[in-house]
N, C-alpha and C positions, 0 to 999 in steps of 0.2 A: 415136811418140805420135800418137793420133788427133786430127785438127784439131777446133777448137771448132765449126766449121760442120757437121762430120760428126756431132758429138754432138747438136746441135740437130735435125739431120735425123732421127736415131734416135728422138728423143723425139716430134717432131711427127708423124711418120708413123703410129705406132700410135694416137695421139690422133685424128688425122683419120680413120683407118680405123674406129674404134669410136664416133665421135661420134654418128652417126645412131642406132646401137643404144642408146647411153646416154640420148639424149634421149627416145627412145620409152619406155624403162623409167621414167624420171623423171616423165614426164607422167602415167603411171598409178600413181604413188606417192601415195596419198591422205594429205594432211596432213603430208607430209614434204618432204625436199629432198635433193639430191645435189650433192657438190662434188668437183672434181678439183683438187688442189693440187700444184704442181711442186716440185722440190727447193729452189727459192728461196722456197718458201711463198707462191707467187703463184697466185691462182685462175685456172685455165684453163677451168673450167666451173662454173656455178652455176645450178641449175634446181629448180623444185618449188613447191608451195603454201606451204610454210613461209616462203619468201622474202617473199611478199606479206604474210603475217601479221606478219612482222618489219618490214615497211615498206621492203623492198629490191626492186630489180629486178636481173636478171642482169647488166646492164651496170654496175651499181653496184659489182660485185665482180670481174668477169672482167678480168684484166690487172693487178689490184692485189694487193698482199701483204696477209696477215692483219693486219699491223701498221698498214697504211694504212686498213683497214676497221673492225676491231674495237676496242673499248675496251682499254686497256693490260693490265688484269688478265685479261680474257678472252683476249686475244691471247697472253699469256704461257702460260696453261694449254693453249691449243690448240697452241702451238709444241711443247710437250713431246710431245703425242700424235702430231702429224704427223711429227716427227722420229723417233719410235718406229716409225711405219709405214714411213718412208723407209729405216729401218735394217732393214726386212724383218719387223718384228713387228706383227701386227694389234692394234687396240685396240677397246675397247667402253666407252662413257662415258654415264652418265645425268646430265642437267643441266636446269636451269630457264632458260628464256629467253623474254622477252616474255610473261610470265604463262602460259606453257605448259610442259609437261614433255616432254622428248625423250630418246630413246636414240640415240646416234650410234655407228655401227660403221665403223671405218676399216681398209682393207687395202691393202697395196702393189700397184701396177700394174707388171708386169714386161714387158720387151720379149722378143723371141724368144730373145735370148741370156741371158735370166734376170736382166737388170739392172733394178733398180727405177728407173723414170723418173718416177713420180708416186704420189699417194695418192688413192684413191677413198673418200670419206666419205659415208655415207648416214645421214640422220637421220629417225627415225620419231616421230610425235606419240603419246606414251603418256599424255597428260593424263587421259583418261577412266580408264585403268587405274590410274594413280597416285591419282586421286580415289577410285576404288572401294576401293583398298587403304587409303587414309587414312580413308575412312568406316568400313571394316571394323575398322581399328585403333582408331578413336575409339569405335565401338560396343562393342568389346571392353573398352576402357579404362573407358568410362562404365558398362557393365554390371558390371564389377568394382567400380567405385566404389559402385554401389547395393548390390551383394552385401556389400561390406565394411561399408557403413553399416547394412544390415539386421542384420548380426551384432552391431555395436556397440549398436544400439538395443535388442537383446534382452539383451545382457550388461551394459550401462551402467545404473547405478542413479541417477546424478545427472541430473536432468531438464534442468538448465541446460547440461550438457555435450552432451546430445542436441540441444538447440536449436542450439548452436554447430556441431555436426557437420552438421546439416541445412543451415544457411546456407552452410558451406564447400562442401558437395556441390553446392548450387544454383549457387554462383559458378563452380565447376569445370565443371559440365554446360553452362552457357550462356556460358562463356568471358567472364565479366563481371568488373568491377573492384570491385564491392561488392554486398552483399546483406543481407537482413533477414528475420526471421520474426516474425509477429504473431499473437496469439491474440485471439479475439473475447470481450469481456466482455459477456455477454448482458444483465446487469443494467443497464449503462449504454449499451449499443450503441456501444461504442468498441473499436477495435483497439489492443491493448496490446503494446508492443514487448517481445519476449522476448530477442532476441539480434540483433546486427548486426555486420557486419564491413565496414570501410572508411569508415564515416560518422564525421564529426567530432562534437564535443560539442554544438554548436548544433543540428545537424541531428538528432542523437539525441534531444535534449530536445524539439525541436519535434514529433517524431513518436512521442514516448513514448506518448501517447494520441491516437488519431485518430478523430474521429467518422465513422461509416460513411457519412454523407451528404456528407462533404467532397469537394472537387474535387481529389482526389489519385488516383493510379492504384490504390492499395490500396482507397480508399473506393469508387471507381467499380466496381472488380472485385467487391467484396463486394455492392454494390447489384445489379449485373447478374448475378452468379454466373458470369461468364466472364472469361477472361484479358483484361487491358488493357495496351496499349502507350501510351507517351507520350514526346514530345520536350519538353524543358524550355525550349527557346529559341524556341518558336513564338510570334511576336509577337501573334497574335490570341487566344491562350489567356488565359482569365481566371485571375487569381492573387490572390484577395482576401486570403488569409492568408499570402502570401509564400513558400509552400512551393516553388514552381518557382524563384523567385529564390535560395532557399537551396541548392537542388541545383546551380544554375549556379555559385554562388559557391564551392562545394566541388569544382567541376570535372566534374560529371556532366551529360550531355546527353540521355541516353535511359534508359528504365527499362521494366520489365514487372512486372506483379503477377498472380500465379496463385492463385485461391482454394484453400484446403485444405478439401476436402469429405469428410466421414466417410462410411463405407458406409451409415450411417443416413440420408444425404442432407443432413445438417446441416452448415452452414458453420462451421468452428471456427477459421479464421484465414486467414493470407495468407503466401505466400512471394514475395519481390520480389528482383529483381536490377537492377543499375545499370551503365551503361557511360559511359566518359569521352569517347565519340564517338557520333555518330549511328549507331544500330545496331538491327537486328532479328535475333534468333536464327533459325537455320535450322529447318526443319520437324523435322529429325532431333533437334536439341537440345531443341526443345519437346516432342517425344515422350518423351524421357528425363526432362525436367522434370516432365511429367505423371505418369510412373512414380514419381518422387521425391515429388510432391505426394500421390499416393495412399498410398504407403508411409508418408510422414510423418504424414498425417492419421490413418491407422489406428493406428499405433503411439503417436502422441501422445495420441489419444483413449483408448487403453488405459492409457497411463501416467498420464494425468490422472485416469482413473477409479480406478486403484490409489492414486494420491496422495490423491485425495479420500476414499477409504475409510480410508487411514491417518490422514489429517487428522481425519476424523470420529471415528475411534476415539480419537485423542489428545485431541480436543476434549471428547469425552464423559468421558474419564478426568480431564481438567482440571476440567470442570464438576462431576463427582462430588466431586473433592477440594475444590473451592471451595464446593460446597453443604454438604459436611461441615464446612468451616471456618465457614460462616455459621451452621449449626445449632449448632455448639459455642459460638459467640459468643452465640446466643440463650439457650442453657442457662445460660451463665455470667452473663448479665444477670439471671437469676432467682436464681442461687445465690451469686454472688460478692458479698461485702459490701465488699471493699477497692476503692474507686472508682479508685484509681491503677492497680491491677492490671487492672481492666477497660479503662481507657484504653490500657494497654500491649497488651492482647490484641487490641483493635480495631485498633490500629496495625499489629501483626504480621500480622493478617488482611489488611489493606489492602495491605501490601507484598507478601504472597504472591499475592493476586489480581491485582495490577497488574504482577507480575514486575519490581519496581523494587528499587533498592539502598537507598533511603532513604525516609523518610516522616515526617509530622507530623500532630498532632491539636490543634485550637485551639477555644477556647470564646469566644463573643462576649459582651462586657459591654455591654448596650444603653445604660447610662447614659453611658459614655464613647465608645461606638461604636469600641471597640478589641478586637482578638483577642488572647487570652492563650494562650500555648503550654502545652498540658497534657502532651503526650508527644511525643518525637521519637526518631529512630533514624538513625544514619549521619552526622549532621552533625559538622562541626568544632565544638567547644564554643563558640568565639567566634561562629560563625554562629548557633548556638542562642541565645546570649545576645542577639545583635542582633535576633533574631526573637521574643524573649520577649513583647514587646507590638508589635502591628502596627496602624497606623492605617489608616483607610479610604482615605487618599490615597497609600498605599504603591504602589510600582511592581512589587510581587510579584504572583503569580497570586492569592494570598489577598486582597490588597487589591483587585484587579480584580474577583474574584468577590463580594467584599463590596459593592462599588459596584453591580454589575449584578444580583446574586442568581442568577447563572448560572455554570456550570462554565467555568473558564479553563484553557487549555492553551498552553504555550510549547514547541514542538518543539525549539527550540535557543535557549538564552538568549543565545548569542553573536551571533546575528543578529536578535534581537528589538529593534526600534527603541526601545521604551519603557523598556528597562532600560539602554540605552547610557549609560555614564558615571555610573551611579547607585551608591549604597552597596549596594543589594541585589545588583547584579551582582558587586561585590567579595565579598559574602557567598556568592553562588553559587560563584564561583571558588575561594574558600577551602575549601569543602566538596567541590569537584570535581563540581558539578552542571552538566549540560548541558541537561536537559529536565525539565519539571515540569508537573503538572496539579493543580488545586485544585477540589474539589467542595463546594459549600455544603451544610451540614447543615440541612435544612428540617424544622421541627417539623410535627406533624399539623395545627396551626392555621395553617400557612403562614409562620411566623416563622423567620428565619435565627437559628440558635443556635450555629453554629460552622462550622469548615472541616476537611476531611480532605484531605491533599496527598500526592502521590507524586513521587519524584525519581529521575532516572536519570543515570548517569555518561556517557552518550552521547546524541546527538540521537535523539529517540524520539517516535513518535505512537502512543498506546494504541489498542487495537482497540475496536470497538463492544461486543464480548462482554465484555471486561474492564470497560469503563465501565458496562455494564448490571449486572454483579455488584457493582461498587463502589457503585452507587446503592442496592442492597439493604442493603449494609453501612452506607452513609451514613444510611439510614432508622433502622437499629438504633442507630447512634451518636447521631443526633438525639434518638431516644426516650430514650436513657440520659441525655444532657445535660439534656434538658427535664425528665425525671423528677427528676434530682438538683437542678436549679434550683428545681423546684416544692417538693421536700423542704426545700431551704434556705429558700425563701420561707415555707413552712409553719412551719418551726422558728422563723424570725424572727417570724412572726405569732403563733405560740403563746407565744413569749417575751414579746412585747408584751402579749398577752392576759393571760398569767399575772401580769405585773407590774401591769397594771390591775386584774385580778381580786383580787389580794392587797392592793392599796393603796387601793382605792376605799372611801369612807365608807359607801356604800349597801350594804345586804345583797343577796346574790345567791344564789339557790338554783335547782337543776335537779332536777325530780322526775318520776317516772313515776306517773301517776294510776291508782289501783286501782279497778276497777268490780266490782259484784256481779253475780249471775246475771240481774238485771233491768236491767242496764246502767246502774246508778246509781253515782256516785262515792262511795266509802266510806272511802278512805284514800289516802295517797301515800307513795312511797318516795323518800327523799332520795338523789340521785346525786352532786350537787356542792353545796358551800356555801363561800362565801369567809369569811375571818376576821371580817369585819364581821357576817355573818349569825350566826356562832357566838357572837360577843360579845353580840349583841342577845338571843339566846335563852338564853344561859348554859349551853349544852350542845353536845356534838358531834352532828352531824346525819347526815353521810354514811354510807349503808348501813343506815339505820334508818327504819322506818315512822313516820309522824307520831303514830299512836295509841299506839305503844310508848313514845314520848318523853312524850306527854301524853294519857292516856286521855280527857281532857275537851276535846280539840282541837275547836275550833268547826267545825261542819259547813259553814258558809257558805264557808270556805276551800276545802273539797273541791268544793262546788258550782261555785265560780268556776273552779277548776283543771279540773274535768271539762268545763265548758261550752267553755272555750278549746281543750281537747284535741279536742273533737268538731267545733267550728266552724272552728277555725283563726284565729278573729278575736280579736286582743288586747283586753284590758280594763284600764281604770285605775280604782282604787277607793281609798277611805280607810276602814279598819275599826278599831273599838276592840276590843282583846283584853282581856277582863275578868281572866283569870287573871294577866296580867302588868301590868294597869293601864297599857296602852300603846296609843297611836294610831299606826297604820301607813298610809303612803301607798305604794301599790305599783302596778306595771304587770306584767301576766301576758301572756305571748306563747307561741305555738306553736313547738316545736323539733322537727326531724327530719322523717321521712316522713309523708304524710297518714294512713297506717294505724297510726301509732304514737300513743301516749298520753302523750307527753313534752311538758312545758311548763317554762318558766323564769319566774322572777319577780325583779324588782329592786324593793327597797323600802327605806324609811327611817323612822326614828322621828320623828313630827311631833307628839308629845305636847305639847311646849312651845308650839308654834304654836297648837295646838288650845286649850290652857288660856288662852293670851294672847287668842285670839279670843273665848273664853267670857267672860273678865273684861272685855273691852272692850265687850261687848254690854250690860252692866249700867250 
């Protein structure tokens, strides 16, 4: 057996013989290092730039084992490789160390007799190669992302899905933790949130609508037209609306906002991404984000135009249907005599126009200042009974509209503070009502004559277009109610007049004065005569000329009637009628239009008074 000292001599001699050559080679190894490890896994040589990069000096390693120098997990992995080489099998290994990438190649060192006496391991810095490979792989991955997104944008019909896809792609491209996409509402100059991922409810609500002049990254980016970066924990930053605080509370420290600019040059929105750490995306990531922004702007603008066209066509179809509905109601107002049927038709039209499930029509009784339910649809009968009469102090929308004279809308009765705990809320719940609007019916004279209401089973806010059409219907309903109220008042007045006409002691006649070719009054035609007038003359008068009844009718009556018909000035007289031996006291007054020759006369028999006055004079 060979003595131990002889073995050591066999190992050390080759090492000493080749040390000068190895050191010369290692010194010219850029960014790398070389190690010689003996069978005890002890460093016999350690040289190269990589040592200083890792914070070592050769003397830190030489003479010490890998277990004394390296972390346990790293020492364990190298032990396997070194023992593989000591067994005569070379190795090659890529690894990361000290934020750099290396490839290490190890081969056994053999003595003249072929015995392995150590391992030579040479490490090369391949960081730039790995970075180039990673960048190429990332470019390929991100290019594929954009290609797949482009295909989905063409094939997908749901615009909301498109928005979510764009946000997801923006997050992936910038390696972010959250993101959002906003569209510019040109009418209000606000950015409207279309989709977001990663934001909590409070942050989402806060940024649902953002004024373009706000001190937010999206507001600043839209104002300047360029990409904006922001850190949310910068102490000196102004935060008047608390938006930076909200970001910090949700764990976000940095964000960027990139404007979406259409090919027409118009800003149509914003895509933003957020990070939970202080971060700025790389130039490569921003280039891909710009490609996404261009792609998204083009396709979204196209989809918005298509959606706007479809919406316009649908709106025109709805407006045509609603116009036909209003036209039908107008024709029915002229033709339909059944007032209750008209009320029902108006209510059906209101429900159709407002796209509601329920509705009601009410008429105001000014004497009691209460609303009477004329027609309803969809209510529980108990709710309808409760609302049969509504006072001005009611907590319902019709009560509110009656007090203010303006339309009242409750988007959600469950959250409306004025109905909380009221019997009206119980009635709403009984009928399954969640939203309601009431529009006053205003007559052409400006008087409130009733209410028309719409009810929905879910929280709802009617559109301006729907409310505009409802206003047209409300005018028709107001005209109908006012007309029927006027007719009722006229009937009542006529009834009172007829009662007075038939019960009064004085005679009353209505006549058309007949003139000759010289414009002189020569006769009169009786149009009306009350019972007292018939009794005084002893004959029927209506429809007969005066000279037909009495050929000797005194001309002074015609002269008086003719003069009043011409001048319009009433006259009061007392005449003696010889054929009847009667004295009459009468008042004649003009009736009708100025160009008509119609007059009326109220008169009474004063013969007894005249005779009494004559006897008293003797």
